[in-house]
PDB file of N, CA, C and O in Angstrom:
ATOM      1  N   UNK A   1       0.766  -1.071  -0.115  1.00  0.00           N
ATOM      2  CA  UNK A   1       0.386   0.175  -0.201  1.00  0.00           C
ATOM      3  C   UNK A   1       1.004   1.403  -0.317  1.00  0.00           C
ATOM      4  O   UNK A   1       2.092   1.657   0.198  1.00  0.00           O
ATOM      5  N   UNK A   2       0.380   2.141  -0.946  1.00  0.00           N
ATOM      6  CA  UNK A   2       1.404   2.860  -0.545  1.00  0.00           C
ATOM      7  C   UNK A   2       0.747   4.438   0.187  1.00  0.00           C
ATOM      8  O   UNK A   2      -0.367   4.938   0.026  1.00  0.00           O
ATOM      9  N   UNK A   3       1.892   4.921   0.996  1.00  0.00           N
ATOM     10  CA  UNK A   3       1.689   5.778   2.171  1.00  0.00           C
ATOM     11  C   UNK A   3       2.315   7.102   1.962  1.00  0.00           C
ATOM     12  O   UNK A   3       3.519   7.351   2.024  1.00  0.00           O
ATOM     13  N   UNK A   4       0.940   8.260   1.600  1.00  0.00           N
ATOM     14  CA  UNK A   4       1.040   9.320   1.768  1.00  0.00           C
ATOM     15  C   UNK A   4       0.904  10.463   3.164  1.00  0.00           C
ATOM     16  O   UNK A   4      -0.159  10.730   3.725  1.00  0.00           O
ATOM     17  N   UNK A   5       1.902  10.878   3.432  1.00  0.00           N
ATOM     18  CA  UNK A   5       1.791  11.527   4.693  1.00  0.00           C
ATOM     19  C   UNK A   5       1.951  13.061   4.576  1.00  0.00           C
ATOM     20  O   UNK A   5       2.619  13.517   3.648  1.00  0.00           O
ATOM     21  N   UNK A   6       1.557  13.607   5.184  1.00  0.00           N
ATOM     22  CA  UNK A   6       1.203  15.208   5.300  1.00  0.00           C
ATOM     23  C   UNK A   6       1.360  15.764   6.420  1.00  0.00           C
ATOM     24  O   UNK A   6       0.560  16.040   7.314  1.00  0.00           O
ATOM     25  N   UNK A   7       2.573  15.928   6.297  1.00  0.00           N
ATOM     26  CA  UNK A   7       3.099  17.403   8.269  1.00  0.00           C
ATOM     27  C   UNK A   7       2.021  18.421   7.728  1.00  0.00           C
ATOM     28  O   UNK A   7       1.746  18.919   6.637  1.00  0.00           O
ATOM     29  N   UNK A   8       1.620  18.478   8.814  1.00  0.00           N
ATOM     30  CA  UNK A   8       0.580  19.899   9.325  1.00  0.00           C
ATOM     31  C   UNK A   8       0.206  20.698  10.514  1.00  0.00           C
ATOM     32  O   UNK A   8      -0.222  19.999  11.433  1.00  0.00           O
ATOM     33  N   UNK A   9       0.242  21.741  10.709  1.00  0.00           N
ATOM     34  CA  UNK A   9      -0.220  22.558  10.945  1.00  0.00           C
ATOM     35  C   UNK A   9      -1.169  22.265  11.487  1.00  0.00           C
ATOM     36  O   UNK A   9      -1.865  21.485  10.837  1.00  0.00           O
ATOM     37  N   UNK A  10      -1.881  22.786  13.271  1.00  0.00           N
ATOM     38  CA  UNK A  10      -3.497  23.062  13.915  1.00  0.00           C
ATOM     39  C   UNK A  10      -3.703  24.455  13.246  1.00  0.00           C
ATOM     40  O   UNK A  10      -2.861  25.328  13.035  1.00  0.00           O
ATOM     41  N   UNK A  11      -5.245  24.439  12.921  1.00  0.00           N
ATOM     42  CA  UNK A  11      -5.755  25.923  11.890  1.00  0.00           C
ATOM     43  C   UNK A  11      -5.148  26.291  10.960  1.00  0.00           C
ATOM     44  O   UNK A  11      -5.282  27.461  10.601  1.00  0.00           O
ATOM     45  N   UNK A  12      -4.064  25.196  10.092  1.00  0.00           N
ATOM     46  CA  UNK A  12      -3.473  25.947   9.005  1.00  0.00           C
ATOM     47  C   UNK A  12      -4.238  25.505   7.866  1.00  0.00           C
ATOM     48  O   UNK A  12      -4.368  24.330   7.520  1.00  0.00           O
ATOM     49  N   UNK A  13      -4.918  26.886   7.098  1.00  0.00           N
ATOM     50  CA  UNK A  13      -5.605  26.499   6.390  1.00  0.00           C
ATOM     51  C   UNK A  13      -4.968  26.068   4.933  1.00  0.00           C
ATOM     52  O   UNK A  13      -5.836  25.811   4.099  1.00  0.00           O
ATOM     53  N   UNK A  14      -3.894  25.969   4.573  1.00  0.00           N
ATOM     54  CA  UNK A  14      -3.055  25.089   3.560  1.00  0.00           C
ATOM     55  C   UNK A  14      -3.361  23.558   3.251  1.00  0.00           C
ATOM     56  O   UNK A  14      -3.673  22.805   2.329  1.00  0.00           O
ATOM     57  N   UNK A  15      -2.979  23.587   5.045  1.00  0.00           N
ATOM     58  CA  UNK A  15      -2.719  22.035   5.573  1.00  0.00           C
ATOM     59  C   UNK A  15      -4.512  21.405   4.911  1.00  0.00           C
ATOM     60  O   UNK A  15      -4.848  20.426   4.245  1.00  0.00           O
ATOM     61  N   UNK A  16      -5.244  22.518   5.504  1.00  0.00           N
ATOM     62  CA  UNK A  16      -6.615  21.732   4.741  1.00  0.00           C
ATOM     63  C   UNK A  16      -7.125  21.854   3.392  1.00  0.00           C
ATOM     64  O   UNK A  16      -8.276  21.468   3.189  1.00  0.00           O
ATOM     65  N   UNK A  17      -6.596  22.224   2.655  1.00  0.00           N
ATOM     66  CA  UNK A  17      -7.067  22.561   1.623  1.00  0.00           C
ATOM     67  C   UNK A  17      -5.932  21.359   0.564  1.00  0.00           C
ATOM     68  O   UNK A  17      -6.373  20.974  -0.519  1.00  0.00           O
ATOM     69  N   UNK A  18      -4.503  20.884   1.052  1.00  0.00           N
ATOM     70  CA  UNK A  18      -3.530  19.416   0.583  1.00  0.00           C
ATOM     71  C   UNK A  18      -4.329  18.473   0.907  1.00  0.00           C
ATOM     72  O   UNK A  18      -4.610  17.594   0.093  1.00  0.00           O
ATOM     73  N   UNK A  19      -4.867  18.493   2.236  1.00  0.00           N
ATOM     74  CA  UNK A  19      -5.758  17.280   2.830  1.00  0.00           C
ATOM     75  C   UNK A  19      -7.015  17.207   2.022  1.00  0.00           C
ATOM     76  O   UNK A  19      -7.050  15.978   1.958  1.00  0.00           O
ATOM     77  N   UNK A  20      -8.241  17.652   1.252  1.00  0.00           N
ATOM     78  CA  UNK A  20      -8.708  17.557   0.710  1.00  0.00           C
ATOM     79  C   UNK A  20      -8.210  17.498  -0.597  1.00  0.00           C
ATOM     80  O   UNK A  20      -8.392  16.385  -1.089  1.00  0.00           O
ATOM     81  N   UNK A  21      -7.906  17.928  -0.997  1.00  0.00           N
ATOM     82  CA  UNK A  21      -6.644  17.861  -2.506  1.00  0.00           C
ATOM     83  C   UNK A  21      -6.599  16.088  -2.435  1.00  0.00           C
ATOM     84  O   UNK A  21      -7.243  15.347  -3.177  1.00  0.00           O
ATOM     85  N   UNK A  22      -5.704  15.678  -1.387  1.00  0.00           N
ATOM     86  CA  UNK A  22      -5.368  14.069  -1.339  1.00  0.00           C
ATOM     87  C   UNK A  22      -6.435  13.067  -1.058  1.00  0.00           C
ATOM     88  O   UNK A  22      -6.433  11.913  -1.487  1.00  0.00           O
ATOM     89  N   UNK A  23      -7.587  13.750  -0.101  1.00  0.00           N
ATOM     90  CA  UNK A  23      -8.937  12.876   0.054  1.00  0.00           C
ATOM     91  C   UNK A  23      -9.621  13.046  -1.502  1.00  0.00           C
ATOM     92  O   UNK A  23     -10.321  12.053  -1.696  1.00  0.00           O
ATOM     93  N   UNK A  24      -9.655  13.946  -2.647  1.00  0.00           N
ATOM     94  CA  UNK A  24     -10.420  13.445  -4.217  1.00  0.00           C
ATOM     95  C   UNK A  24      -9.180  12.569  -4.609  1.00  0.00           C
ATOM     96  O   UNK A  24      -9.325  11.347  -4.631  1.00  0.00           O
ATOM     97  N   UNK A  25      -7.962  13.133  -4.923  1.00  0.00           N
ATOM     98  CA  UNK A  25      -7.133  11.971  -5.891  1.00  0.00           C
ATOM     99  C   UNK A  25      -6.967  10.454  -4.600  1.00  0.00           C
ATOM    100  O   UNK A  25      -5.789  10.106  -4.517  1.00  0.00           O
ATOM    101  N   UNK A  26      -7.893   9.647  -3.725  1.00  0.00           N
ATOM    102  CA  UNK A  26      -8.087   8.722  -3.673  1.00  0.00           C
ATOM    103  C   UNK A  26      -8.990   7.972  -4.011  1.00  0.00           C
ATOM    104  O   UNK A  26      -9.097   6.770  -3.763  1.00  0.00           O
ATOM    105  N   UNK A  27      -9.758   8.715  -4.654  1.00  0.00           N
ATOM    106  CA  UNK A  27     -11.084   8.603  -5.775  1.00  0.00           C
ATOM    107  C   UNK A  27     -10.213   7.878  -7.012  1.00  0.00           C
ATOM    108  O   UNK A  27     -10.862   7.241  -7.842  1.00  0.00           O
ATOM    109  N   UNK A  28      -9.184   7.937  -7.111  1.00  0.00           N
ATOM    110  CA  UNK A  28      -8.732   7.491  -8.111  1.00  0.00           C
ATOM    111  C   UNK A  28      -7.152   6.523  -8.061  1.00  0.00           C
ATOM    112  O   UNK A  28      -6.555   6.116  -9.057  1.00  0.00           O
ATOM    113  N   UNK A  29      -6.783   6.349  -6.786  1.00  0.00           N
ATOM    114  CA  UNK A  29      -5.857   6.325  -6.946  1.00  0.00           C
ATOM    115  C   UNK A  29      -5.941   5.437  -5.475  1.00  0.00           C
ATOM    116  O   UNK A  29      -6.403   5.981  -4.472  1.00  0.00           O
ATOM    117  N   UNK A  30      -5.449   4.014  -5.447  1.00  0.00           N
ATOM    118  CA  UNK A  30      -5.306   3.811  -3.468  1.00  0.00           C
ATOM    119  C   UNK A  30      -4.274   3.777  -2.608  1.00  0.00           C
ATOM    120  O   UNK A  30      -3.338   2.985  -2.713  1.00  0.00           O
ATOM    121  N   UNK A  31      -4.369   4.472  -1.882  1.00  0.00           N
ATOM    122  CA  UNK A  31      -3.218   4.852  -0.761  1.00  0.00           C
ATOM    123  C   UNK A  31      -3.869   5.097   0.382  1.00  0.00           C
ATOM    124  O   UNK A  31      -5.076   4.857   0.412  1.00  0.00           O
ATOM    125  N   UNK A  32      -3.086   5.716   1.758  1.00  0.00           N
ATOM    126  CA  UNK A  32      -3.577   5.636   2.713  1.00  0.00           C
ATOM    127  C   UNK A  32      -2.805   7.121   3.348  1.00  0.00           C
ATOM    128  O   UNK A  32      -1.644   7.445   3.599  1.00  0.00           O
ATOM    129  N   UNK A  33      -3.875   7.648   3.420  1.00  0.00           N
ATOM    130  CA  UNK A  33      -3.333   9.133   4.052  1.00  0.00           C
ATOM    131  C   UNK A  33      -2.721   8.947   4.882  1.00  0.00           C
ATOM    132  O   UNK A  33      -2.850   7.739   5.081  1.00  0.00           O
ATOM    133  N   UNK A  34      -1.831   9.480   5.850  1.00  0.00           N
ATOM    134  CA  UNK A  34      -1.144   9.864   7.479  1.00  0.00           C
ATOM    135  C   UNK A  34      -1.222  10.651   8.121  1.00  0.00           C
ATOM    136  O   UNK A  34      -0.161  10.528   8.733  1.00  0.00           O
ATOM    137  N   UNK A  35      -1.637  11.376   8.479  1.00  0.00           N
ATOM    138  CA  UNK A  35      -2.092  13.163   9.355  1.00  0.00           C
ATOM    139  C   UNK A  35      -0.567  13.234  10.333  1.00  0.00           C
ATOM    140  O   UNK A  35      -0.299  12.451  11.244  1.00  0.00           O
ATOM    141  N   UNK A  36      -0.111  13.836  10.086  1.00  0.00           N
ATOM    142  CA  UNK A  36       1.249  14.290  11.116  1.00  0.00           C
ATOM    143  C   UNK A  36       1.003  16.372  11.743  1.00  0.00           C
ATOM    144  O   UNK A  36       1.100  17.503  11.265  1.00  0.00           O
ATOM    145  N   UNK A  37       0.727  15.825  12.791  1.00  0.00           N
ATOM    146  CA  UNK A  37       0.930  17.622  13.058  1.00  0.00           C
ATOM    147  C   UNK A  37       2.131  17.466  13.578  1.00  0.00           C
ATOM    148  O   UNK A  37       2.587  16.446  14.094  1.00  0.00           O
ATOM    149  N   UNK A  38       2.885  18.994  13.367  1.00  0.00           N
ATOM    150  CA  UNK A  38       4.077  19.179  13.938  1.00  0.00           C
ATOM    151  C   UNK A  38       4.433  19.827  14.845  1.00  0.00           C
ATOM    152  O   UNK A  38       5.599  20.044  15.176  1.00  0.00           O
ATOM    153  N   UNK A  39       2.823  20.459  15.675  1.00  0.00           N
ATOM    154  CA  UNK A  39       2.665  21.151  16.889  1.00  0.00           C
ATOM    155  C   UNK A  39       3.270  20.550  17.696  1.00  0.00           C
ATOM    156  O   UNK A  39       2.837  19.414  17.892  1.00  0.00           O
ATOM    157  N   UNK A  40       4.329  20.917  18.408  1.00  0.00           N
ATOM    158  CA  UNK A  40       4.711  20.637  19.624  1.00  0.00           C
ATOM    159  C   UNK A  40       5.683  19.951  19.854  1.00  0.00           C
ATOM    160  O   UNK A  40       6.224  19.962  20.960  1.00  0.00           O
ATOM    161  N   UNK A  41       6.177  19.080  18.670  1.00  0.00           N
ATOM    162  CA  UNK A  41       7.603  18.393  18.110  1.00  0.00           C
ATOM    163  C   UNK A  41       8.529  19.204  17.613  1.00  0.00           C
ATOM    164  O   UNK A  41       8.591  19.677  16.478  1.00  0.00           O
ATOM    165  N   UNK A  42       9.508  19.395  18.844  1.00  0.00           N
ATOM    166  CA  UNK A  42      10.412  20.443  18.280  1.00  0.00           C
ATOM    167  C   UNK A  42      11.162  20.000  16.890  1.00  0.00           C
ATOM    168  O   UNK A  42      11.415  20.461  15.777  1.00  0.00           O
ATOM    169  N   UNK A  43      11.286  19.228  17.394  1.00  0.00           N
ATOM    170  CA  UNK A  43      12.158  18.341  15.445  1.00  0.00           C
ATOM    171  C   UNK A  43      11.630  18.490  14.246  1.00  0.00           C
ATOM    172  O   UNK A  43      12.302  18.797  13.261  1.00  0.00           O
ATOM    173  N   UNK A  44      10.344  18.280  14.229  1.00  0.00           N
ATOM    174  CA  UNK A  44       9.567  18.642  13.421  1.00  0.00           C
ATOM    175  C   UNK A  44       9.394  19.952  13.256  1.00  0.00           C
ATOM    176  O   UNK A  44       9.989  20.444  12.297  1.00  0.00           O
ATOM    177  N   UNK A  45       8.899  20.491  13.765  1.00  0.00           N
ATOM    178  CA  UNK A  45       8.569  22.090  13.733  1.00  0.00           C
ATOM    179  C   UNK A  45      10.249  22.373  12.968  1.00  0.00           C
ATOM    180  O   UNK A  45      10.111  22.874  11.852  1.00  0.00           O
ATOM    181  N   UNK A  46      11.289  22.217  13.240  1.00  0.00           N
ATOM    182  CA  UNK A  46      12.957  22.641  12.889  1.00  0.00           C
ATOM    183  C   UNK A  46      12.427  21.700  11.541  1.00  0.00           C
ATOM    184  O   UNK A  46      11.655  22.353  10.839  1.00  0.00           O
ATOM    185  N   UNK A  47      12.530  21.135  11.336  1.00  0.00           N
ATOM    186  CA  UNK A  47      12.550  20.239   9.784  1.00  0.00           C
ATOM    187  C   UNK A  47      12.032  20.938   8.867  1.00  0.00           C
ATOM    188  O   UNK A  47      12.520  21.354   7.817  1.00  0.00           O
ATOM    189  N   UNK A  48      10.297  21.130   9.624  1.00  0.00           N
ATOM    190  CA  UNK A  48       9.203  21.743   8.260  1.00  0.00           C
ATOM    191  C   UNK A  48       9.143  23.171   8.167  1.00  0.00           C
ATOM    192  O   UNK A  48       9.016  23.960   7.230  1.00  0.00           O
ATOM    193  N   UNK A  49       9.311  23.309   9.792  1.00  0.00           N
ATOM    194  CA  UNK A  49       8.825  24.941  10.580  1.00  0.00           C
ATOM    195  C   UNK A  49       7.811  26.046   9.570  1.00  0.00           C
ATOM    196  O   UNK A  49       7.187  26.836  10.279  1.00  0.00           O
ATOM    197  N   UNK A  50       7.600  26.188   8.301  1.00  0.00           N
ATOM    198  CA  UNK A  50       6.847  27.287   7.670  1.00  0.00           C
ATOM    199  C   UNK A  50       6.480  26.743   6.493  1.00  0.00           C
ATOM    200  O   UNK A  50       5.751  27.376   5.729  1.00  0.00           O
ATOM    201  N   UNK A  51       7.018  25.278   6.138  1.00  0.00           N
ATOM    202  CA  UNK A  51       7.273  24.807   4.926  1.00  0.00           C
ATOM    203  C   UNK A  51       4.961  24.085   4.798  1.00  0.00           C
ATOM    204  O   UNK A  51       4.158  23.646   3.975  1.00  0.00           O
ATOM    205  N   UNK A  52       5.012  24.286   5.565  1.00  0.00           N
ATOM    206  CA  UNK A  52       3.568  22.883   5.676  1.00  0.00           C
ATOM    207  C   UNK A  52       2.369  23.559   4.749  1.00  0.00           C
ATOM    208  O   UNK A  52       1.867  24.666   4.944  1.00  0.00           O
ATOM    209  N   UNK A  53       2.079  22.752   3.835  1.00  0.00           N
ATOM    210  CA  UNK A  53       2.279  21.099   4.567  1.00  0.00           C
ATOM    211  C   UNK A  53       3.053  20.684   3.483  1.00  0.00           C
ATOM    212  O   UNK A  53       3.186  21.275   2.411  1.00  0.00           O
ATOM    213  N   UNK A  54       3.729  19.261   3.955  1.00  0.00           N
ATOM    214  CA  UNK A  54       4.303  19.486   3.129  1.00  0.00           C
ATOM    215  C   UNK A  54       4.209  17.357   3.391  1.00  0.00           C
ATOM    216  O   UNK A  54       4.449  16.710   4.410  1.00  0.00           O
ATOM    217  N   UNK A  55       3.826  16.929   2.170  1.00  0.00           N
ATOM    218  CA  UNK A  55       3.455  16.296   1.237  1.00  0.00           C
ATOM    219  C   UNK A  55       4.839  14.964   0.840  1.00  0.00           C
ATOM    220  O   UNK A  55       5.667  15.273  -0.017  1.00  0.00           O
ATOM    221  N   UNK A  56       4.939  13.650   1.493  1.00  0.00           N
ATOM    222  CA  UNK A  56       5.581  12.759   1.181  1.00  0.00           C
ATOM    223  C   UNK A  56       5.072  11.412   1.197  1.00  0.00           C
ATOM    224  O   UNK A  56       4.332  10.999   2.090  1.00  0.00           O
ATOM    225  N   UNK A  57       5.537  10.594   0.034  1.00  0.00           N
ATOM    226  CA  UNK A  57       5.073   9.524  -1.130  1.00  0.00           C
ATOM    227  C   UNK A  57       5.926   8.399  -0.713  1.00  0.00           C
ATOM    228  O   UNK A  57       6.889   8.147  -1.438  1.00  0.00           O
ATOM    229  N   UNK A  58       5.727   7.672   0.354  1.00  0.00           N
ATOM    230  CA  UNK A  58       5.905   6.519   0.981  1.00  0.00           C
ATOM    231  C   UNK A  58       7.765   7.312   1.464  1.00  0.00           C
ATOM    232  O   UNK A  58       8.880   7.076   1.000  1.00  0.00           O
ATOM    233  N   UNK A  59       7.402   8.042   2.306  1.00  0.00           N
ATOM    234  CA  UNK A  59       8.516   8.698   2.995  1.00  0.00           C
ATOM    235  C   UNK A  59       9.424   9.651   2.315  1.00  0.00           C
ATOM    236  O   UNK A  59      10.217  10.390   2.899  1.00  0.00           O
ATOM    237  N   UNK A  60       9.240   9.573   0.975  1.00  0.00           N
ATOM    238  CA  UNK A  60      10.017  11.061   0.139  1.00  0.00           C
ATOM    239  C   UNK A  60       9.333  12.025  -0.231  1.00  0.00           C
ATOM    240  O   UNK A  60       8.441  11.946  -1.076  1.00  0.00           O
ATOM    241  N   UNK A  61       9.689  13.097   0.390  1.00  0.00           N
ATOM    242  CA  UNK A  61       9.543  14.508   0.015  1.00  0.00           C
ATOM    243  C   UNK A  61       8.794  14.829  -1.625  1.00  0.00           C
ATOM    244  O   UNK A  61       9.608  14.556  -2.506  1.00  0.00           O
ATOM    245  N   UNK A  62       7.909  15.164  -1.991  1.00  0.00           N
ATOM    246  CA  UNK A  62       7.149  15.124  -2.737  1.00  0.00           C
ATOM    247  C   UNK A  62       6.736  16.510  -2.806  1.00  0.00           C
ATOM    248  O   UNK A  62       7.325  17.079  -3.725  1.00  0.00           O
ATOM    249  N   UNK A  63       5.951  17.253  -2.181  1.00  0.00           N
ATOM    250  CA  UNK A  63       5.303  18.852  -2.047  1.00  0.00           C
ATOM    251  C   UNK A  63       4.972  19.643  -0.933  1.00  0.00           C
ATOM    252  O   UNK A  63       4.153  19.380  -0.052  1.00  0.00           O
ATOM    253  N   UNK A  64       5.765  20.749  -1.067  1.00  0.00           N
ATOM    254  CA  UNK A  64       5.451  21.801   0.085  1.00  0.00           C
ATOM    255  C   UNK A  64       4.502  22.695  -0.381  1.00  0.00           C
ATOM    256  O   UNK A  64       4.477  22.989  -1.576  1.00  0.00           O
ATOM    257  N   UNK A  65       3.488  23.301   0.643  1.00  0.00           N
ATOM    258  CA  UNK A  65       2.769  24.178   0.629  1.00  0.00           C
ATOM    259  C   UNK A  65       1.315  23.716  -0.354  1.00  0.00           C
ATOM    260  O   UNK A  65       0.201  23.811   0.163  1.00  0.00           O
ATOM    261  N   UNK A  66       1.450  23.304  -1.548  1.00  0.00           N
ATOM    262  CA  UNK A  66       0.362  23.239  -2.372  1.00  0.00           C
ATOM    263  C   UNK A  66       0.395  21.665  -3.433  1.00  0.00           C
ATOM    264  O   UNK A  66       1.389  21.463  -4.130  1.00  0.00           O
ATOM    265  N   UNK A  67      -0.381  21.000  -3.433  1.00  0.00           N
ATOM    266  CA  UNK A  67      -0.899  19.843  -3.987  1.00  0.00           C
ATOM    267  C   UNK A  67      -0.436  20.289  -5.598  1.00  0.00           C
ATOM    268  O   UNK A  67      -0.951  21.270  -6.134  1.00  0.00           O
ATOM    269  N   UNK A  68       0.546  19.487  -6.259  1.00  0.00           N
ATOM    270  CA  UNK A  68      -0.113  19.351  -7.835  1.00  0.00           C
ATOM    271  C   UNK A  68      -0.551  18.667  -7.837  1.00  0.00           C
ATOM    272  O   UNK A  68      -0.072  17.705  -7.238  1.00  0.00           O
ATOM    273  N   UNK A  69      -1.859  18.524  -8.504  1.00  0.00           N
ATOM    274  CA  UNK A  69      -2.446  16.814  -8.848  1.00  0.00           C
ATOM    275  C   UNK A  69      -2.013  16.140 -10.094  1.00  0.00           C
ATOM    276  O   UNK A  69      -2.476  15.071 -10.491  1.00  0.00           O
ATOM    277  N   UNK A  70      -0.944  16.950 -10.782  1.00  0.00           N
ATOM    278  CA  UNK A  70      -1.067  16.192 -11.633  1.00  0.00           C
ATOM    279  C   UNK A  70       0.499  15.517 -12.067  1.00  0.00           C
ATOM    280  O   UNK A  70       0.946  14.681 -12.852  1.00  0.00           O
ATOM    281  N   UNK A  71       1.036  16.536 -10.928  1.00  0.00           N
ATOM    282  CA  UNK A  71       2.792  15.856 -10.516  1.00  0.00           C
ATOM    283  C   UNK A  71       2.644  14.904  -9.999  1.00  0.00           C
ATOM    284  O   UNK A  71       3.444  13.984 -10.169  1.00  0.00           O
ATOM    285  N   UNK A  72       1.128  14.738  -8.850  1.00  0.00           N
ATOM    286  CA  UNK A  72       0.900  13.639  -7.716  1.00  0.00           C
ATOM    287  C   UNK A  72       0.492  12.388  -8.665  1.00  0.00           C
ATOM    288  O   UNK A  72       1.029  11.296  -8.480  1.00  0.00           O
ATOM    289  N   UNK A  73      -0.534  12.590  -9.753  1.00  0.00           N
ATOM    290  CA  UNK A  73      -0.437  11.580 -10.154  1.00  0.00           C
ATOM    291  C   UNK A  73       0.287  10.475 -11.292  1.00  0.00           C
ATOM    292  O   UNK A  73      -0.039   9.448 -11.887  1.00  0.00           O
ATOM    293  N   UNK A  74       1.426  11.345 -11.190  1.00  0.00           N
ATOM    294  CA  UNK A  74       2.149  11.374 -12.282  1.00  0.00           C
ATOM    295  C   UNK A  74       3.324  10.390 -10.828  1.00  0.00           C
ATOM    296  O   UNK A  74       3.442   9.165 -10.784  1.00  0.00           O
ATOM    297  N   UNK A  75       3.781  11.060 -10.165  1.00  0.00           N
ATOM    298  CA  UNK A  75       4.436  10.279  -9.020  1.00  0.00           C
ATOM    299  C   UNK A  75       3.769   9.151  -8.427  1.00  0.00           C
ATOM    300  O   UNK A  75       4.513   8.477  -7.714  1.00  0.00           O
ATOM    301  N   UNK A  76       2.295   8.655  -8.535  1.00  0.00           N
ATOM    302  CA  UNK A  76       1.388   7.342  -7.892  1.00  0.00           C
ATOM    303  C   UNK A  76       1.703   7.132  -9.021  1.00  0.00           C
ATOM    304  O   UNK A  76       2.900   6.938  -8.808  1.00  0.00           O
ATOM    305  N   UNK A  77       1.557   6.968 -10.444  1.00  0.00           N
ATOM    306  CA  UNK A  77       1.902   6.304 -11.615  1.00  0.00           C
ATOM    307  C   UNK A  77       3.159   5.602 -11.679  1.00  0.00           C
ATOM    308  O   UNK A  77       3.375   4.622 -12.392  1.00  0.00           O
ATOM    309  N   UNK A  78       3.775   6.017 -11.090  1.00  0.00           N
ATOM    310  CA  UNK A  78       5.542   6.099 -11.397  1.00  0.00           C
ATOM    311  C   UNK A  78       5.608   4.905 -10.211  1.00  0.00           C
ATOM    312  O   UNK A  78       5.855   3.766 -10.607  1.00  0.00           O
ATOM    313  N   UNK A  79       5.413   5.106  -8.892  1.00  0.00           N
ATOM    314  CA  UNK A  79       5.353   3.627  -8.514  1.00  0.00           C
ATOM    315  C   UNK A  79       4.210   2.630  -8.536  1.00  0.00           C
ATOM    316  O   UNK A  79       4.289   1.434  -8.255  1.00  0.00           O
ATOM    317  N   UNK A  80       3.326   3.188  -8.848  1.00  0.00           N
ATOM    318  CA  UNK A  80       2.472   1.660  -9.373  1.00  0.00           C
ATOM    319  C   UNK A  80       2.712   0.831 -10.721  1.00  0.00           C
ATOM    320  O   UNK A  80       1.986  -0.077 -11.125  1.00  0.00           O
ATOM    321  N   UNK A  81       3.903   1.329 -11.358  1.00  0.00           N
ATOM    322  CA  UNK A  81       4.518   0.867 -12.553  1.00  0.00           C
ATOM    323  C   UNK A  81       5.443  -0.090 -12.053  1.00  0.00           C
ATOM    324  O   UNK A  81       5.748  -1.189 -12.517  1.00  0.00           O
ATOM    325  N   UNK A  82       5.837   0.491 -11.045  1.00  0.00           N
ATOM    326  CA  UNK A  82       7.737   0.117 -10.425  1.00  0.00           C
ATOM    327  C   UNK A  82       7.404  -1.798 -10.787  1.00  0.00           C
ATOM    328  O   UNK A  82       8.290  -2.628 -10.582  1.00  0.00           O
TER     329      UNK A  82
END
């Protein structure tokens, strides 16, 4: 199963939009969404800070701030076709 992680903060509008986009893309592809809040985690706040939302696909960085659906589809198709 493909795992898509979204690192976000509480009350983050861009994070909410990114999550909605991922949920729409789940209608096309089978993948698990794992939402991780960086609030209060010093290591994650130092690593991602103001870059949220951060999207990782199978642990590899994919997008910051916004999700480009076409780029996401391409990345998922590349994983599926391996």
